[in-house]
N, CA, C and O atoms as a GROMACS GRO file, in nm:
protein
  352
    1UNK      N    1  -1.037   0.266  -2.616
    1UNK     CA    2  -0.953   0.277  -2.497
    1UNK      C    3  -1.036   0.314  -2.375
    1UNK      O    4  -1.007   0.269  -2.264
    2UNK      N    5  -1.138   0.393  -2.396
    2UNK     CA    6  -1.221   0.435  -2.284
    2UNK      C    7  -1.293   0.316  -2.220
    2UNK      O    8  -1.312   0.315  -2.099
    3UNK      N    9  -1.333   0.218  -2.300
    3UNK     CA   10  -1.399   0.100  -2.247
    3UNK      C   11  -1.309   0.019  -2.155
    3UNK      O   12  -1.354  -0.035  -2.054
    4UNK      N   13  -1.181   0.011  -2.190
    4UNK     CA   14  -1.085  -0.061  -2.106
    4UNK      C   15  -1.073   0.007  -1.971
    4UNK      O   16  -1.069  -0.060  -1.868
    5UNK      N   17  -1.066   0.138  -1.972
    5UNK     CA   18  -1.054   0.212  -1.847
    5UNK      C   19  -1.179   0.194  -1.761
    5UNK      O   20  -1.169   0.182  -1.639
    6UNK      N   21  -1.295   0.193  -1.823
    6UNK     CA   22  -1.420   0.182  -1.750
    6UNK      C   23  -1.434   0.047  -1.679
    6UNK      O   24  -1.469   0.044  -1.561
    7UNK      N   25  -1.406  -0.062  -1.747
    7UNK     CA   26  -1.422  -0.192  -1.681
    7UNK      C   27  -1.306  -0.223  -1.588
    7UNK      O   28  -1.317  -0.311  -1.502
    8UNK      N   29  -1.193  -0.153  -1.605
    8UNK     CA   30  -1.080  -0.174  -1.515
    8UNK      C   31  -1.103  -0.109  -1.379
    8UNK      O   32  -1.043  -0.150  -1.280
    9UNK      N   33  -1.187  -0.008  -1.373
    9UNK     CA   34  -1.207   0.067  -1.249
    9UNK      C   35  -1.246  -0.023  -1.131
    9UNK      O   36  -1.183  -0.010  -1.026
   10UNK      N   37  -1.344  -0.113  -1.141
   10UNK     CA   38  -1.375  -0.199  -1.026
   10UNK      C   39  -1.259  -0.293  -0.991
   10UNK      O   40  -1.236  -0.325  -0.874
   11UNK      N   41  -1.186  -0.336  -1.093
   11UNK     CA   42  -1.070  -0.421  -1.067
   11UNK      C   43  -0.964  -0.340  -0.991
   11UNK      O   44  -0.904  -0.390  -0.897
   12UNK      N   45  -0.943  -0.218  -1.033
   12UNK     CA   46  -0.848  -0.130  -0.965
   12UNK      C   47  -0.886  -0.104  -0.820
   12UNK      O   48  -0.799  -0.099  -0.733
   13UNK      N   49  -1.015  -0.088  -0.796
   13UNK     CA   50  -1.060  -0.068  -0.657
   13UNK      C   51  -1.034  -0.192  -0.572
   13UNK      O   52  -0.989  -0.181  -0.458
   14UNK      N   53  -1.061  -0.308  -0.627
   14UNK     CA   54  -1.035  -0.432  -0.554
   14UNK      C   55  -0.885  -0.449  -0.529
   14UNK      O   56  -0.843  -0.488  -0.420
   15UNK      N   57  -0.805  -0.419  -0.631
   15UNK     CA   58  -0.660  -0.428  -0.614
   15UNK      C   59  -0.611  -0.328  -0.509
   15UNK      O   60  -0.518  -0.358  -0.434
   16UNK      N   61  -0.672  -0.212  -0.505
   16UNK     CA   62  -0.636  -0.111  -0.405
   16UNK      C   63  -0.664  -0.160  -0.263
   16UNK      O   64  -0.584  -0.136  -0.173
   17UNK      N   65  -0.777  -0.228  -0.245
   17UNK     CA   66  -0.809  -0.283  -0.113
   17UNK      C   67  -0.708  -0.390  -0.074
   17UNK      O   68  -0.664  -0.396   0.041
   18UNK      N   69  -0.674  -0.475  -0.169
   18UNK     CA   70  -0.574  -0.579  -0.142
   18UNK      C   71  -0.438  -0.516  -0.112
   18UNK      O   72  -0.365  -0.563  -0.025
   19UNK      N   73  -0.405  -0.411  -0.184
   19UNK     CA   74  -0.277  -0.342  -0.161
   19UNK      C   75  -0.274  -0.284  -0.020
   19UNK      O   76  -0.171  -0.291   0.047
   20UNK      N   77  -0.384  -0.226   0.024
   20UNK     CA   78  -0.390  -0.170   0.159
   20UNK      C   79  -0.370  -0.276   0.265
   20UNK      O   80  -0.298  -0.255   0.363
   21UNK      N   81  -0.434  -0.391   0.246
   21UNK     CA   82  -0.419  -0.501   0.342
   21UNK      C   83  -0.275  -0.554   0.341
   21UNK      O   84  -0.218  -0.580   0.447
   22UNK      N   85  -0.219  -0.570   0.223
   22UNK     CA   86  -0.081  -0.619   0.212
   22UNK      C   87   0.017  -0.520   0.274
   22UNK      O   88   0.112  -0.559   0.341
   23UNK      N   89  -0.006  -0.391   0.250
   23UNK     CA   90   0.082  -0.289   0.307
   23UNK      C   91   0.073  -0.287   0.459
   23UNK      O   92   0.175  -0.271   0.526
   24UNK      N   93  -0.046  -0.302   0.512
   24UNK     CA   94  -0.063  -0.306   0.657
   24UNK      C   95   0.011  -0.424   0.718
   24UNK      O   96   0.076  -0.410   0.822
   25UNK      N   97   0.001  -0.539   0.655
   25UNK     CA   98   0.071  -0.658   0.702
   25UNK      C   99   0.222  -0.637   0.694
   25UNK      O  100   0.295  -0.669   0.788
   26UNK      N  101   0.269  -0.584   0.580
   26UNK     CA  102   0.412  -0.562   0.561
   26UNK      C  103   0.465  -0.462   0.664
   26UNK      O  104   0.573  -0.483   0.720
   27UNK      N  105   0.391  -0.356   0.688
   27UNK     CA  106   0.435  -0.256   0.786
   27UNK      C  107   0.446  -0.318   0.924
   27UNK      O  108   0.544  -0.294   0.995
   28UNK      N  109   0.348  -0.396   0.963
   28UNK     CA  110   0.352  -0.458   1.096
   28UNK      C  111   0.477  -0.547   1.110
   28UNK      O  112   0.543  -0.545   1.214
   29UNK      N  113   0.508  -0.624   1.005
   29UNK     CA  114   0.625  -0.711   1.009
   29UNK      C  115   0.755  -0.629   1.017
   29UNK      O  116   0.844  -0.661   1.096
   30UNK      N  117   0.764  -0.525   0.936
   30UNK     CA  118   0.885  -0.442   0.936
   30UNK      C  119   0.899  -0.370   1.069
   30UNK      O  120   1.009  -0.360   1.124
   31UNK      N  121   0.789  -0.318   1.122
   31UNK     CA  122   0.796  -0.247   1.251
   31UNK      C  123   0.842  -0.340   1.362
   31UNK      O  124   0.924  -0.301   1.445
   32UNK      N  125   0.792  -0.462   1.364
   32UNK     CA  126   0.836  -0.558   1.465
   32UNK      C  127   0.986  -0.586   1.451
   32UNK      O  128   1.056  -0.596   1.551
   33UNK      N  129   1.034  -0.599   1.330
   33UNK     CA  130   1.175  -0.625   1.304
   33UNK      C  131   1.262  -0.507   1.347
   33UNK      O  132   1.366  -0.526   1.410
   34UNK      N  133   1.218  -0.386   1.314
   34UNK     CA  134   1.297  -0.266   1.342
   34UNK      C  135   1.294  -0.228   1.489
   34UNK      O  136   1.397  -0.194   1.547
   35UNK      N  137   1.176  -0.234   1.550
   35UNK     CA  138   1.160  -0.182   1.685
   35UNK      C  139   1.158  -0.290   1.794
   35UNK      O  140   1.184  -0.261   1.910
   36UNK      N  141   1.127  -0.412   1.755
   36UNK     CA  142   1.112  -0.518   1.855
   36UNK      C  143   0.979  -0.512   1.929
   36UNK      O  144   0.958  -0.586   2.025
   37UNK      N  145   0.889  -0.426   1.885
   37UNK     CA  146   0.757  -0.411   1.947
   37UNK      C  147   0.650  -0.463   1.853
   37UNK      O  148   0.667  -0.462   1.731
   38UNK      N  149   0.539  -0.508   1.911
   38UNK     CA  150   0.430  -0.561   1.830
   38UNK      C  151   0.352  -0.452   1.756
   38UNK      O  152   0.313  -0.472   1.641
   39UNK      N  153   0.330  -0.340   1.821
   39UNK     CA  154   0.246  -0.235   1.762
   39UNK      C  155   0.325  -0.106   1.745
   39UNK      O  156   0.408  -0.070   1.828
   40UNK      N  157   0.296  -0.038   1.636
   40UNK     CA  158   0.356   0.094   1.612
   40UNK      C  159   0.287   0.195   1.703
   40UNK      O  160   0.172   0.175   1.743
   41UNK      N  161   0.356   0.304   1.735
   41UNK     CA  162   0.294   0.404   1.823
   41UNK      C  163   0.184   0.482   1.751
   41UNK      O  164   0.193   0.510   1.632
   42UNK      N  165   0.082   0.515   1.826
   42UNK     CA  166  -0.021   0.606   1.776
   42UNK      C  167   0.029   0.748   1.793
   42UNK      O  168   0.110   0.776   1.882
   43UNK      N  169  -0.018   0.837   1.710
   43UNK     CA  170   0.024   0.978   1.718
   43UNK      C  171  -0.015   1.040   1.851
   43UNK      O  172   0.051   1.134   1.896
   44UNK      N  173  -0.119   0.991   1.914
   44UNK     CA  174  -0.165   1.049   2.041
   44UNK      C  175  -0.116   0.974   2.163
   44UNK      O  176  -0.160   1.001   2.275
   45UNK      N  177  -0.024   0.879   2.144
   45UNK     CA  178   0.031   0.804   2.257
   45UNK      C  179   0.126   0.895   2.335
   45UNK      O  180   0.233   0.929   2.287
   46UNK      N  181   0.085   0.931   2.453
   46UNK     CA  182   0.160   1.027   2.535
   46UNK      C  183   0.297   0.973   2.577
   46UNK      O  184   0.389   1.051   2.602
   47UNK      N  185   0.311   0.844   2.584
   47UNK     CA  186   0.436   0.785   2.631
   47UNK      C  187   0.541   0.767   2.521
   47UNK      O  188   0.654   0.725   2.550
   48UNK      N  189   0.507   0.796   2.398
   48UNK     CA  190   0.600   0.784   2.286
   48UNK      C  191   0.649   0.922   2.244
   48UNK      O  192   0.573   1.019   2.248
   49UNK      N  193   0.774   0.930   2.204
   49UNK     CA  194   0.832   1.057   2.165
   49UNK      C  195   0.799   1.093   2.020
   49UNK      O  196   0.751   1.010   1.943
   50UNK      N  197   0.824   1.218   1.987
   50UNK     CA  198   0.800   1.268   1.852
   50UNK      C  199   0.876   1.187   1.748
   50UNK      O  200   0.820   1.149   1.645
   51UNK      N  201   1.002   1.161   1.775
   51UNK     CA  202   1.084   1.089   1.679
   51UNK      C  203   1.030   0.952   1.646
   51UNK      O  204   1.025   0.913   1.529
   52UNK      N  205   0.988   0.879   1.747
   52UNK     CA  206   0.935   0.744   1.725
   52UNK      C  207   0.803   0.748   1.648
   52UNK      O  208   0.781   0.668   1.557
   53UNK      N  209   0.717   0.841   1.685
   53UNK     CA  210   0.586   0.853   1.618
   53UNK      C  211   0.605   0.892   1.470
   53UNK      O  212   0.542   0.834   1.382
   54UNK      N  213   0.691   0.989   1.446
   54UNK     CA  214   0.712   1.035   1.308
   54UNK      C  215   0.786   0.931   1.224
   54UNK      O  216   0.758   0.916   1.105
   55UNK      N  217   0.880   0.861   1.285
   55UNK     CA  218   0.951   0.755   1.212
   55UNK      C  219   0.854   0.644   1.172
   55UNK      O  220   0.859   0.594   1.060
   56UNK      N  221   0.766   0.606   1.263
   56UNK     CA  222   0.667   0.502   1.232
   56UNK      C  223   0.574   0.548   1.120
   56UNK      O  224   0.542   0.470   1.030
   57UNK      N  225   0.531   0.673   1.125
   57UNK     CA  226   0.441   0.725   1.022
   57UNK      C  227   0.511   0.730   0.886
   57UNK      O  228   0.450   0.697   0.784
   58UNK      N  229   0.637   0.772   0.884
   58UNK     CA  230   0.711   0.778   0.759
   58UNK      C  231   0.732   0.638   0.700
   58UNK      O  232   0.717   0.618   0.580
   59UNK      N  233   0.766   0.544   0.784
   59UNK     CA  234   0.786   0.407   0.738
   59UNK      C  235   0.656   0.349   0.684
   59UNK      O  236   0.654   0.284   0.580
   60UNK      N  237   0.548   0.372   0.756
   60UNK     CA  238   0.418   0.321   0.712
   60UNK      C  239   0.378   0.383   0.578
   60UNK      O  240   0.330   0.313   0.489
   61UNK      N  241   0.398   0.512   0.562
   61UNK     CA  242   0.365   0.579   0.437
   61UNK      C  243   0.448   0.529   0.320
   61UNK      O  244   0.396   0.508   0.210
   62UNK      N  245   0.577   0.509   0.344
   62UNK     CA  246   0.665   0.459   0.238
   62UNK      C  247   0.625   0.319   0.195
   62UNK      O  248   0.617   0.290   0.076
   63UNK      N  249   0.600   0.232   0.291
   63UNK     CA  250   0.561   0.094   0.259
   63UNK      C  251   0.429   0.094   0.183
   63UNK      O  252   0.415   0.022   0.084
   64UNK      N  253   0.332   0.173   0.228
   64UNK     CA  254   0.203   0.178   0.161
   64UNK      C  255   0.219   0.225   0.016
   64UNK      O  256   0.161   0.167  -0.076
   65UNK      N  257   0.298   0.329  -0.004
   65UNK     CA  258   0.315   0.384  -0.139
   65UNK      C  259   0.382   0.283  -0.233
   65UNK      O  260   0.342   0.270  -0.348
   66UNK      N  261   0.482   0.214  -0.184
   66UNK     CA  262   0.552   0.116  -0.268
   66UNK      C  263   0.461  -0.001  -0.302
   66UNK      O  264   0.455  -0.044  -0.417
   67UNK      N  265   0.391  -0.053  -0.203
   67UNK     CA  266   0.302  -0.167  -0.228
   67UNK      C  267   0.189  -0.126  -0.323
   67UNK      O  268   0.156  -0.200  -0.416
   68UNK      N  269   0.132  -0.011  -0.301
   68UNK     CA  270   0.023   0.037  -0.385
   68UNK      C  271   0.069   0.055  -0.530
   68UNK      O  272  -0.001   0.015  -0.624
   69UNK      N  273   0.186   0.116  -0.548
   69UNK     CA  274   0.238   0.136  -0.683
   69UNK      C  275   0.267   0.002  -0.751
   69UNK      O  276   0.238  -0.014  -0.870
   70UNK      N  277   0.322  -0.092  -0.678
   70UNK     CA  278   0.353  -0.223  -0.736
   70UNK      C  279   0.225  -0.296  -0.777
   70UNK      O  280   0.220  -0.357  -0.884
   71UNK      N  281   0.123  -0.290  -0.693
   71UNK     CA  282  -0.004  -0.357  -0.725
   71UNK      C  283  -0.073  -0.289  -0.842
   71UNK      O  284  -0.122  -0.356  -0.932
   72UNK      N  285  -0.077  -0.155  -0.842
   72UNK     CA  286  -0.139  -0.082  -0.954
   72UNK      C  287  -0.068  -0.110  -1.085
   72UNK      O  288  -0.132  -0.134  -1.188
   73UNK      N  289   0.065  -0.108  -1.082
   73UNK     CA  290   0.142  -0.132  -1.203
   73UNK      C  291   0.124  -0.275  -1.252
   73UNK      O  292   0.109  -0.299  -1.372
   74UNK      N  293   0.126  -0.370  -1.160
   74UNK     CA  294   0.106  -0.510  -1.196
   74UNK      C  295  -0.032  -0.534  -1.255
   74UNK      O  296  -0.047  -0.610  -1.351
   75UNK      N  297  -0.133  -0.471  -1.197
   75UNK     CA  298  -0.269  -0.484  -1.250
   75UNK      C  299  -0.282  -0.427  -1.390
   75UNK      O  300  -0.342  -0.488  -1.477
   76UNK      N  301  -0.224  -0.310  -1.411
   76UNK     CA  302  -0.230  -0.248  -1.544
   76UNK      C  303  -0.153  -0.331  -1.647
   76UNK      O  304  -0.199  -0.347  -1.760
   77UNK      N  305  -0.038  -0.382  -1.607
   77UNK     CA  306   0.040  -0.465  -1.699
   77UNK      C  307  -0.034  -0.594  -1.733
   77UNK      O  308  -0.027  -0.641  -1.847
   78UNK      N  309  -0.106  -0.649  -1.637
   78UNK     CA  310  -0.185  -0.771  -1.663
   78UNK      C  311  -0.297  -0.743  -1.761
   78UNK      O  312  -0.324  -0.823  -1.851
   79UNK      N  313  -0.363  -0.629  -1.744
   79UNK     CA  314  -0.470  -0.592  -1.838
   79UNK      C  315  -0.413  -0.574  -1.978
   79UNK      O  316  -0.475  -0.615  -2.076
   80UNK      N  317  -0.297  -0.514  -1.986
   80UNK     CA  318  -0.236  -0.496  -2.119
   80UNK      C  319  -0.204  -0.631  -2.183
   80UNK      O  320  -0.226  -0.649  -2.303
   81UNK      N  321  -0.153  -0.726  -2.104
   81UNK     CA  322  -0.124  -0.859  -2.159
   81UNK      C  323  -0.251  -0.929  -2.206
   81UNK      O  324  -0.251  -1.000  -2.306
   82UNK      N  325  -0.360  -0.908  -2.132
   82UNK     CA  326  -0.487  -0.975  -2.169
   82UNK      C  327  -0.560  -0.909  -2.284
   82UNK      O  328  -0.620  -0.976  -2.368
   83UNK      N  329  -0.555  -0.775  -2.289
   83UNK     CA  330  -0.636  -0.703  -2.387
   83UNK      C  331  -0.555  -0.633  -2.496
   83UNK      O  332  -0.609  -0.595  -2.600
   84UNK      N  333  -0.425  -0.616  -2.471
   84UNK     CA  334  -0.343  -0.541  -2.565
   84UNK      C  335  -0.350  -0.390  -2.544
   84UNK      O  336  -0.288  -0.315  -2.619
   85UNK      N  337  -0.425  -0.346  -2.445
   85UNK     CA  338  -0.440  -0.203  -2.417
   85UNK      C  339  -0.407  -0.173  -2.272
   85UNK      O  340  -0.434  -0.253  -2.183
   86UNK      N  341  -0.347  -0.055  -2.251
   86UNK     CA  342  -0.318  -0.007  -2.115
   86UNK      C  343  -0.447   0.053  -2.060
   86UNK      O  344  -0.513   0.129  -2.131
   87UNK      N  345  -0.486   0.022  -1.936
   87UNK     CA  346  -0.617   0.063  -1.886
   87UNK      C  347  -0.631   0.211  -1.852
   87UNK      O  348  -0.744   0.258  -1.839
   88UNK      N  349  -0.524   0.285  -1.838
   88UNK     CA  350  -0.538   0.425  -1.795
   88UNK      C  351  -0.551   0.521  -1.909
   88UNK      O  352  -0.564   0.641  -1.888
   0.00000   0.00000   0.00000
């Protein structure tokens, strides 16, 4: 089992990078839909209020967590189908 975990690590890292990119894209699309603006506010943007900044951060965090979990779970399930063992 330890061997499966060892060779899965680089695959997991690559999947994590893809998950980050997918989450960033998804967040941008959702933010445009929700707010009608192209870019989410930065925390240091003086012209944006606390509520807007915190709402954007919460939405971004939630989307990232869901995408990351889905990609990690899908990768582990794929390894199990290929090898018969769960990688973790």
